[in-house]
C-alpha positions as CSV (number, residue, x, y, z in Angstrom):
1,M,0.0,0.0,0.0
2,V,2.8,2.4,0.9
3,T,4.7,1.6,-2.3
4,F,1.6,2.3,-4.4
5,I,1.1,5.7,-2.6
6,E,4.7,6.6,-3.3
7,I,4.5,5.7,-7.0
8,I,1.4,7.9,-7.4
9,A,3.0,10.7,-5.4
10,N,6.1,10.7,-7.5
11,L,4.1,10.6,-10.7
12,I,2.1,13.6,-9.5
13,I,5.3,15.4,-8.7
14,I,6.7,14.8,-12.2
15,I,3.4,15.9,-13.8
16,F,3.4,19.1,-11.6
17,M,6.9,19.9,-12.7
18,M,6.0,19.4,-16.3
19,I,3.0,21.8,-15.9
20,I,5.2,24.4,-14.3
21,I,7.7,24.2,-17.2
22,G,4.8,24.3,-19.6
23,L,3.5,27.5,-18.1
24,L,6.9,29.0,-18.3
25,A,7.1,28.1,-21.9
26,L,3.7,29.7,-22.5
27,T,4.8,32.9,-20.8
28,I,8.1,33.0,-22.7
29,S,6.3,32.3,-26.0
30,G,4.0,35.3,-25.3
31,I,7.0,37.5,-24.7
32,A,8.7,36.3,-27.9
33,N,5.5,37.0,-29.8
34,L,5.8,40.6,-28.8
35,F,9.2,40.7,-30.5
36,G,7.9,39.2,-33.8
37,A,8.2,35.5,-33.2
38,K,5.3,33.3,-34.2
39,F,3.6,32.3,-30.9
40,K,2.4,28.8,-32.0
41,S,5.7,27.8,-33.6
42,F,7.7,29.1,-30.6
43,F,5.4,27.5,-28.1
44,K,5.6,24.0,-29.8
45,K,9.4,24.1,-29.8
46,S,9.6,25.3,-26.2
47,L,7.3,22.4,-25.0
48,W,10.3,20.1,-25.5
49,F,11.6,21.6,-22.2
50,T,8.9,19.8,-20.3
51,L,11.0,16.7,-20.7
52,L,13.4,18.3,-18.2
53,A,11.0,17.3,-15.5
54,P,11.4,13.5,-15.8
55,I,15.1,14.0,-16.7
56,L,15.7,16.0,-13.5
57,F,13.7,13.5,-11.4
58,C,15.7,10.6,-12.7
59,Y,18.9,12.4,-12.1
60,G,17.9,13.0,-8.5
61,F,16.8,9.5,-8.1
62,F,19.7,7.6,-9.6
63,I,22.6,10.1,-8.9
64,E,22.1,12.9,-6.5
65,R,20.4,11.1,-3.6
66,N,23.2,8.6,-3.6
67,Q,25.9,11.3,-3.2
68,C,26.9,13.0,0.0
69,Q,28.1,16.5,0.9
70,V,30.0,17.4,4.0
71,K,29.2,21.0,5.1
72,K,31.8,22.5,7.4
73,I,30.7,25.2,9.8
74,E,32.7,27.1,12.4
75,I,31.0,28.6,15.4
76,E,32.8,31.0,17.7
77,S,31.5,32.1,21.1
78,D,32.8,33.6,24.3
79,E,30.7,31.0,26.1
80,I,32.6,28.0,24.7
81,P,35.0,26.7,27.4
82,A,38.7,26.6,26.6
83,S,38.8,22.8,26.8
84,F,36.2,22.6,24.0
85,N,38.1,24.8,21.6
86,D,38.2,23.0,18.2
87,Y,35.5,20.5,19.5
88,K,34.0,18.7,16.5
89,I,30.3,17.9,16.3
90,V,29.0,15.9,13.4
91,Q,25.3,16.4,12.8
92,I,23.1,14.0,10.7
93,S,19.4,14.1,10.3
94,D,16.3,12.7,8.6
95,L,17.5,9.2,7.6
96,H,13.9,8.0,6.8
97,L,15.3,4.5,6.5
98,H,12.4,3.4,4.3
99,S,14.2,5.4,1.6
100,F,17.3,3.2,2.0
101,K,15.4,-0.1,1.4
102,N,17.6,-2.0,-1.1
103,R,20.3,0.8,-0.8
104,A,22.4,-0.6,2.1
105,K,25.6,0.1,0.2
106,T,24.7,3.8,-0.1
107,L,23.9,4.0,3.7
108,Q,27.3,2.3,4.4
109,K,29.0,4.8,2.2
110,F,27.4,7.6,4.2
111,V,28.4,6.0,7.5
112,N,32.0,5.7,6.3
113,E,31.9,9.4,5.5
114,I,30.6,10.2,9.0
115,N,33.3,8.3,10.7
116,E,36.0,9.9,8.4
117,Q,35.2,13.2,10.1
118,D,36.8,11.9,13.3
119,A,34.1,13.7,15.4
120,D,34.2,14.3,19.2
121,I,30.5,13.7,19.2
122,V,27.8,12.6,16.6
123,V,24.2,13.9,17.0
124,F,21.2,12.7,15.0
125,T,18.3,15.2,14.9
126,G,15.3,13.0,14.3
127,D,13.2,11.1,11.8
128,L,15.1,7.8,11.8
129,V,12.2,6.1,10.1
130,S,9.2,7.2,8.1
131,Y,6.6,4.7,9.2
132,G,7.9,2.3,11.9
133,P,10.8,0.5,13.5
134,W,10.8,-2.4,11.0
135,E,12.7,0.0,8.6
136,L,15.8,-0.7,10.8
137,D,15.8,-4.3,9.8
138,G,19.1,-5.1,8.1
139,L,20.3,-1.4,8.5
140,D,20.7,-1.2,12.2
141,T,24.1,-3.0,12.1
142,I,25.3,-0.4,9.6
143,L,24.2,2.5,11.8
144,S,25.7,0.9,14.9
145,K,29.1,1.4,13.3
146,I,28.9,5.2,13.7
147,K,31.5,6.1,16.3
148,A,32.6,9.3,18.1
149,K,34.8,9.9,21.1
150,D,32.0,11.2,23.3
151,G,29.3,9.0,21.8
152,V,26.3,9.2,19.5
153,Y,23.2,11.0,20.6
154,S,19.8,11.2,19.1
155,I,16.3,12.6,19.4
156,L,12.9,11.7,17.9
157,G,11.4,13.5,14.9
158,N,7.7,13.7,14.0
159,H,7.9,10.5,11.8
160,D,9.5,8.5,14.7
161,Y,6.1,8.4,16.5
162,S,4.7,6.1,13.8
163,A,1.8,8.5,13.3
164,Y,1.4,8.3,9.5
165,S,0.0,4.8,9.0
166,N,-3.3,5.0,11.0
167,F,-2.3,2.5,13.6
168,P,-4.4,2.2,16.8
169,D,-2.8,4.1,19.7
170,S,-1.8,0.9,21.5
171,V,0.1,-0.3,18.4
172,Q,1.6,3.1,17.6
173,W,3.2,3.5,21.0
174,K,4.4,-0.1,21.0
175,F,6.3,0.8,17.8
176,V,7.6,4.0,19.4
177,D,8.9,1.9,22.4
178,E,10.5,-0.6,20.0
179,L,12.2,2.3,18.1
180,K,13.6,3.6,21.3
181,D,14.9,0.2,22.3
182,R,16.5,-0.4,19.0
183,Q,18.4,2.9,19.1
184,F,19.7,1.8,22.5
185,K,20.9,-1.5,21.1
186,M,22.7,0.4,18.3
187,G,24.7,2.2,20.9
188,W,22.9,5.5,20.4
189,N,21.9,7.6,23.4
190,L,18.4,8.8,22.9
191,L,17.5,12.0,24.7
192,L,13.9,12.3,25.6
193,D,13.4,15.8,27.2
194,E,16.7,15.3,29.0
195,N,20.3,16.3,28.8
196,V,23.8,15.1,29.4
197,N,26.8,17.1,30.6
198,I,30.0,16.5,28.7
199,I,33.1,17.1,30.7
200,R,36.6,17.9,29.5
201,G,39.0,18.7,32.4
202,N,37.4,21.4,34.5
203,D,35.0,22.5,31.7
204,T,31.5,21.3,30.8
205,I,29.1,21.7,28.0
206,S,25.5,20.5,28.0
207,L,23.8,18.5,25.2
208,I,20.0,18.9,25.5
209,G,17.5,16.8,23.6
210,V,13.7,17.5,23.3
211,E,11.0,15.3,21.9
212,N,9.3,16.8,18.8
213,I,8.0,20.4,19.1
214,S,6.4,22.2,16.2
215,T,4.2,25.2,15.4
216,H,2.5,23.3,12.5
217,R,-0.6,21.3,13.4
218,A,0.3,18.6,11.0
219,F,3.3,17.6,13.1
220,L,3.0,16.2,16.6
221,S,4.4,18.1,19.6
222,F,5.4,16.2,22.7
223,G,8.5,18.0,23.9
224,N,9.1,20.1,27.0
225,L,12.2,22.4,26.8
226,Q,12.2,23.4,30.5
227,K,12.1,19.8,31.6
228,A,14.9,18.9,29.1
229,M,17.1,21.7,30.4
230,K,16.8,20.8,34.1
231,N,20.2,20.3,35.7
232,S,22.1,21.2,32.5
233,S,25.1,22.8,34.1
234,G,27.4,23.4,31.0
235,D,28.8,26.8,30.2
236,Y,27.8,26.2,26.6
237,K,24.4,24.6,25.8
238,I,23.5,22.8,22.6
239,L,19.9,21.9,21.9
240,L,18.8,19.1,19.6
241,S,15.3,19.8,18.4
242,H,14.0,18.2,15.2
243,D,11.7,21.0,13.9
244,P,13.2,24.4,13.2
245,T,9.9,26.2,14.0
246,H,10.8,25.5,17.6
247,W,13.4,28.2,17.2
248,E,10.9,31.0,16.7
249,L,8.4,29.5,19.1
250,E,10.6,29.2,22.2
251,V,14.3,28.9,21.8
252,K,15.0,32.5,20.8
253,D,13.4,33.5,24.1
254,T,15.7,31.2,26.0
255,P,19.1,32.8,25.8
256,E,20.6,30.0,27.8
257,I,20.6,27.9,24.6
258,D,23.7,28.8,22.6
259,L,23.3,26.5,19.6
260,M,20.2,24.7,18.3
261,L,20.5,21.8,15.8
262,S,17.5,20.8,13.6
263,G,16.5,19.0,10.5
264,H,12.9,18.2,9.3
265,T,12.7,20.5,6.2
266,H,14.8,18.5,3.7
267,A,14.8,21.8,1.8
268,M,11.9,19.9,0.2
269,Q,14.5,17.9,-1.6
270,F,14.6,20.5,-4.3
271,S,16.7,23.7,-4.6
272,L,17.4,26.0,-7.5
273,F,20.2,28.5,-7.1
274,G,19.8,28.3,-3.3
275,W,16.0,28.7,-3.4
276,S,13.7,26.0,-2.2
277,P,9.9,25.9,-2.2
278,S,10.0,24.9,1.5
279,S,10.6,28.6,2.1
280,F,6.9,29.0,1.7
281,I,6.5,26.9,4.9
282,F,9.6,27.5,7.0
283,N,11.4,30.7,7.9
284,E,14.6,28.7,8.4
285,V,14.9,26.2,5.6
286,A,18.6,25.1,5.6
287,G,21.9,26.3,6.8
288,L,23.1,28.6,9.6
289,F,21.0,31.3,11.3
290,K,21.9,33.7,14.1
291,H,20.0,35.7,16.6
292,N,22.1,37.9,18.9
293,E,24.6,35.3,20.2
294,Q,22.4,32.3,19.5
295,Y,22.8,30.0,16.5
296,L,20.5,27.6,14.7
297,Y,21.7,25.1,12.1
298,V,19.2,23.3,9.9
299,N,20.5,20.1,8.3
300,I,18.7,19.0,5.1
301,G,19.0,15.3,5.9
302,L,20.3,12.1,4.4
303,G,17.1,10.3,3.3
304,E,13.8,11.1,1.6
305,T,10.1,10.9,2.3
306,L,7.5,10.5,-0.4
307,M,9.5,12.1,-3.2
308,K,12.3,9.6,-3.9
309,T,14.7,12.1,-5.4
310,R,16.9,15.0,-4.5
311,I,17.6,17.9,-6.9
312,G,20.1,20.5,-5.8
313,T,19.9,19.1,-2.2
314,K,22.5,16.4,-1.9
315,P,22.3,14.3,1.4
316,E,24.1,16.3,4.1
317,I,26.6,15.6,6.8
318,T,27.4,18.7,8.9
319,L,30.7,19.1,10.6
320,I,30.5,21.8,13.2
321,Q,33.7,23.0,14.9
322,L,33.4,25.0,18.0
323,G,35.9,27.8,18.7
324,V,36.7,30.1,21.6
325,R,36.3,33.7,20.3
326,S,39.7,35.3,20.2
């Protein structure tokens, strides 16, 4: 059933792209007609460009979603303790393991790239699965190979609550519990409205993880930031929160949070010259944002949801290096 829905969804996306290109051809033909070109002849020729839609889709399906980019970010702050100067954080997000079915080699390639960054800590900012914990079957052994000096930490995203397949509540929460347990068995430390203090010498930073919090009604909200921050004693505080709308909702009014790491948007898996249609939905689509001395980074993820392609939005591994401001 899910496969059928995905096929229909992807066909609709291709047709929609063709219609958009067709409308552009119509507009350009009208402009050309004003300068003496024959409208009908010009329009017929320009309609060939509608073939770009399936071509781009296939490019994103076969090539771009199987590639990986490492984005390197440097963040300096007076609040970063001296012992954490040059501390390396690798952020990954939105694996949606359903999209890696029959693509275990690609996932292994991504894991190798993660480990090559030699991170002090690896953080995963939610949406491990799209529908349920069975997506981990055969892939959990690959993900368990992700290593970092201070461990691998994760949070839940909206899809991790198994809320998109109309399961009864009792079954849904059983799947959520199974997903939590399987992350534990992979060696990942799942933060559920809680935090961990990471110590280097006499210095401490805090890693805080909330359950999903969103301003959009379509996405479930369960998190409690104040509960998650309790007893976080680090001089520098890093928040893992899946949905970047949490930034505007609450985090910008909580100056104790120095850095927030999110995912969720995927940049809608389509970007043209840096613009993504997800900007119609999210104020912070992808990349680094700053408010006073607070930072937000939005990672566009490694996997896909319904649209099984990536165009101008290669799967992302983010390497964040902390630095004491000189």
